[in-house]
C-alpha positions in Angstrom: 41.0 74.0 -35.7 37.7 72.1 -35.6 37.2 70.3 -32.3 35.4 66.9 -32.6 34.6 64.7 -29.6 32.3 61.7 -28.8 30.8 61.0 -25.4 29.3 57.7 -24.3 26.8 57.7 -21.4 26.9 53.9 -21.3 30.6 53.0 -21.4 32.1 52.1 -18.1 35.7 52.9 -17.3 37.5 49.6 -16.4 40.0 51.6 -14.2 37.6 53.8 -12.1 34.3 51.9 -12.6 32.7 55.2 -13.5 30.0 55.3 -16.1 30.6 57.7 -19.0 33.7 57.9 -21.3 34.8 60.4 -23.9 36.9 60.1 -27.0 38.9 63.1 -28.6 38.6 62.8 -32.4 40.4 65.8 -33.6 44.0 65.3 -32.5 46.8 62.6 -32.2 46.2 59.7 -31.9 42.8 59.8 -33.6 41.4 62.5 -35.8 38.6 63.2 -38.3 40.3 66.1 -39.8 37.7 68.9 -40.3 34.8 66.5 -39.6 33.1 67.9 -42.7 31.2 64.6 -43.2 29.3 65.5 -40.0 27.9 68.7 -41.4 25.1 69.2 -43.8 21.4 68.5 -43.5 18.3 67.8 -45.6 14.5 68.4 -45.6 12.0 65.8 -46.9 9.2 67.0 -49.1 6.7 66.0 -51.8 6.4 67.9 -55.0 3.0 68.5 -56.6 1.9 70.6 -59.5 3.5 74.0 -58.7 3.3 73.1 -55.0 5.1 71.2 -52.2 3.7 69.2 -49.3 4.9 67.0 -46.5 7.7 69.3 -45.6 9.8 68.1 -42.6 13.4 68.0 -41.4 15.2 64.7 -41.6 16.4 64.9 -38.0 18.0 61.4 -38.2 20.5 60.8 -41.0 23.4 58.7 -41.8 26.8 60.2 -42.7 30.5 59.1 -43.2 33.8 60.4 -41.9 37.3 59.5 -42.7 39.3 58.5 -39.6 43.1 58.3 -39.2 44.7 56.7 -36.1 48.4 56.4 -35.1 47.9 54.5 -31.9 46.1 51.3 -32.4 45.5 50.7 -28.8 43.7 54.0 -28.5 41.5 53.0 -31.5 40.6 49.8 -29.7 39.5 51.9 -26.7 37.6 54.3 -29.0 35.6 51.6 -30.9 34.7 49.9 -27.5 33.3 53.2 -26.3 31.2 53.5 -29.5 30.0 49.9 -29.2 28.9 50.4 -25.5 26.1 52.8 -26.7 24.9 50.3 -29.4 25.0 47.4 -26.9 22.9 49.4 -24.4 20.4 50.2 -27.2 20.3 46.5 -28.3 19.1 45.7 -24.7 16.6 48.7 -24.3 15.2 51.1 -26.8 15.1 53.7 -24.0 18.9 53.7 -23.5 20.6 57.0 -24.1 22.7 57.3 -27.4 26.2 58.8 -27.5 26.8 62.5 -28.1 29.1 63.8 -30.8 30.5 67.4 -30.5 31.8 69.8 -33.1 33.1 73.1 -32.0 30.9 73.3 -28.9 27.7 72.1 -30.6 26.5 68.6 -29.9 24.1 66.1 -31.4 22.9 62.6 -30.3 24.8 60.1 -32.3 26.0 56.5 -32.8 29.0 55.2 -34.7 27.5 52.1 -36.2 30.3 50.8 -38.4 34.1 51.0 -39.3 35.5 50.0 -42.6 39.4 49.8 -42.5 40.9 51.4 -45.7 44.7 51.6 -45.3 46.7 49.7 -42.7 50.4 50.0 -42.0 52.4 49.4 -38.9 51.3 52.1 -36.4 48.8 53.7 -38.7 45.2 52.9 -39.5 42.8 54.8 -41.9 39.2 53.9 -42.2 35.7 55.1 -42.8 33.2 55.6 -40.0 29.5 55.5 -40.5 27.8 57.8 -38.0 24.0 58.2 -37.3 23.1 61.7 -36.3 19.9 61.7 -34.3 18.2 65.1 -34.2 19.2 68.6 -34.3 22.6 70.1 -33.1 22.4 72.1 -29.9 24.6 74.3 -27.7 24.4 76.5 -24.6 26.8 78.5 -22.5 27.0 81.1 -19.8 25.6 83.7 -22.3 22.5 81.6 -22.7 21.7 81.6 -18.9 19.4 84.3 -17.4 19.3 84.3 -13.6 16.0 85.4 -11.9 16.7 86.4 -8.3 14.3 86.3 -5.4 12.7 89.4 -4.1 14.8 91.1 -1.4 12.0 92.4 0.7 12.6 94.0 4.0 10.2 94.1 6.9 6.6 92.9 6.3 6.0 91.1 3.0 2.1 91.5 3.6 0.3 94.7 3.1 -2.4 95.5 5.6 -5.6 97.0 4.2 -7.0 100.1 6.0 -10.2 98.3 6.9 -10.8 94.9 8.4 -10.8 92.3 5.5 -10.6 88.5 5.5 -7.3 88.7 3.6 -4.2 90.8 3.2 -2.3 91.6 -0.1 0.9 89.8 -0.9 3.9 91.4 -2.5 3.7 92.0 -6.2 4.8 89.6 -8.8 8.3 89.9 -10.1 8.6 90.7 -13.9 11.6 90.2 -16.0 12.6 89.2 -19.6 14.2 86.2 -21.2 15.8 86.4 -24.7 15.9 83.7 -27.3 18.4 84.7 -30.0 17.2 82.1 -32.6 14.6 82.5 -35.2 12.4 79.6 -33.9 11.3 78.6 -30.5 13.9 76.7 -28.5 14.1 74.1 -25.7 15.3 75.1 -22.3 16.9 74.1 -19.0 15.3 75.6 -15.8 16.8 75.2 -12.3 14.6 76.3 -9.4 16.3 76.9 -6.0 14.5 76.1 -2.8 12.9 76.5 -0.4 9.6 76.8 -2.4 6.4 74.9 -2.7 4.7 74.3 -6.0 6.8 76.7 -8.0 5.2 78.3 -11.0 6.5 80.6 -13.7 4.7 82.5 -16.5 6.8 82.8 -19.6 5.0 84.5 -22.5 1.7 82.7 -22.9 2.7 79.5 -21.1 2.6 78.7 -17.3 5.2 76.2 -16.1 4.4 74.5 -12.7 5.6 71.5 -10.8 3.6 70.5 -7.7 6.4 69.6 -5.3 8.2 71.1 -2.3 11.8 72.0 -3.1 13.7 71.9 0.2 16.1 74.5 1.5 19.5 74.2 -0.4 17.7 71.8 -2.8 16.9 72.3 -6.4 14.3 71.4 -9.2 15.7 70.9 -12.7 13.5 70.8 -15.8 15.0 69.9 -19.2 12.8 70.1 -22.3 15.4 68.8 -24.9 14.1 66.0 -27.1 14.9 62.6 -25.8 16.1 64.2 -22.6 12.9 65.6 -21.1 13.0 65.2 -17.4 12.0 66.8 -14.1 14.4 66.1 -11.2 14.2 67.1 -7.6 17.4 67.3 -5.6 17.8 67.6 -1.8 20.7 69.4 -0.1 22.7 66.2 -0.2 22.5 65.7 -3.9 19.9 62.8 -3.6 17.7 62.8 -6.7 14.0 62.1 -7.2 12.2 61.8 -10.5 9.1 64.0 -10.2 8.1 63.9 -13.9 4.5 63.0 -12.8 4.3 66.1 -10.7 4.8 68.5 -13.6 1.8 70.3 -15.1 1.3 69.1 -18.7 -2.2 70.5 -19.4 -3.4 69.7 -22.9 0.1 69.5 -24.2 2.1 71.7 -26.6 0.6 75.2 -27.0 -2.1 74.5 -24.5 -0.9 77.1 -22.0 0.1 75.0 -19.1 2.8 72.7 -20.7 6.0 72.1 -18.6 8.0 71.5 -21.7 6.7 74.4 -23.8 9.6 75.8 -25.9 10.8 79.4 -25.5 9.5 81.8 -28.2 12.1 83.7 -30.4 13.0 87.1 -29.3 12.1 88.6 -25.8 9.4 87.0 -23.7 8.0 88.4 -20.4 8.7 86.4 -17.3 6.5 86.5 -14.2 6.7 84.7 -10.9 6.1 85.3 -7.2 9.6 86.4 -6.4 9.7 84.2 -3.3 12.5 82.0 -4.9 15.2 82.3 -7.5 15.8 80.2 -10.7 18.1 80.1 -13.7 16.7 79.7 -17.2 18.9 78.5 -20.0 17.8 78.8 -23.6 19.2 75.8 -25.5 20.1 76.9 -29.0 19.4 74.3 -31.8 20.4 74.3 -35.5 20.3 72.0 -38.4 24.0 71.7 -38.5 27.0 73.2 -36.6 27.4 76.9 -37.7 30.2 77.3 -40.2 31.1 80.6 -38.6 32.6 78.7 -35.6 35.1 76.8 -37.7 
């Protein structure tokens, strides 16, 4: 059975006061059946004489889905959850949209209209208009690679046989990260303290943030479109936005861009080994894979 959900980052629970509410859309009392209207994609292009130009993916598109509901009070709750995201965006273009999920894949989305079709006591059928904003994405435990710190014993500095003005540090740690997709993908990186100015070489790009990550603290870097962020957390969970401390160099493909996507296949990973970090390759696709249905 296809699992369809909607999550609003802006709706506030009237009971608990917590921000963020979810709606299940694939079972009683509300369901979208297979949610087939949410699938599909299209590319834009301009045809010439035996040629094509202006090729690009229409990452934002409008689609429709038929909704059935057998609990009208639950539908009232659901539509208010949908409306919370639109209200937030009406006040600020920078507000986060909702997220619709299909079989473990998710896409930024908004439910912008409802047209009732059939109404009987205790049953409502209608058509929802949904805006899908960008590609579908997913990640799980199998997408996470853990890079552990070096477990050195004794001295971590090598003395040279003659008097020199410096000693040699331990060698860089080297490992591999795998991107299973055919294109480069965004990522989520979590660096664990203590460490100062952590830097990681992945393939041809160097990722660095000029901050001190405290003991039992962490640094989280997310490169997903519309979610790009660099957040520092201390041991108590207090967060600081350190976006401006991240190296961005000359931008994409410049060699020192903090949000440079991970290339397809295997990439060599090098870092000092003085700290550990987790790297998650976020898989993106033009529509939820049919093989998961």
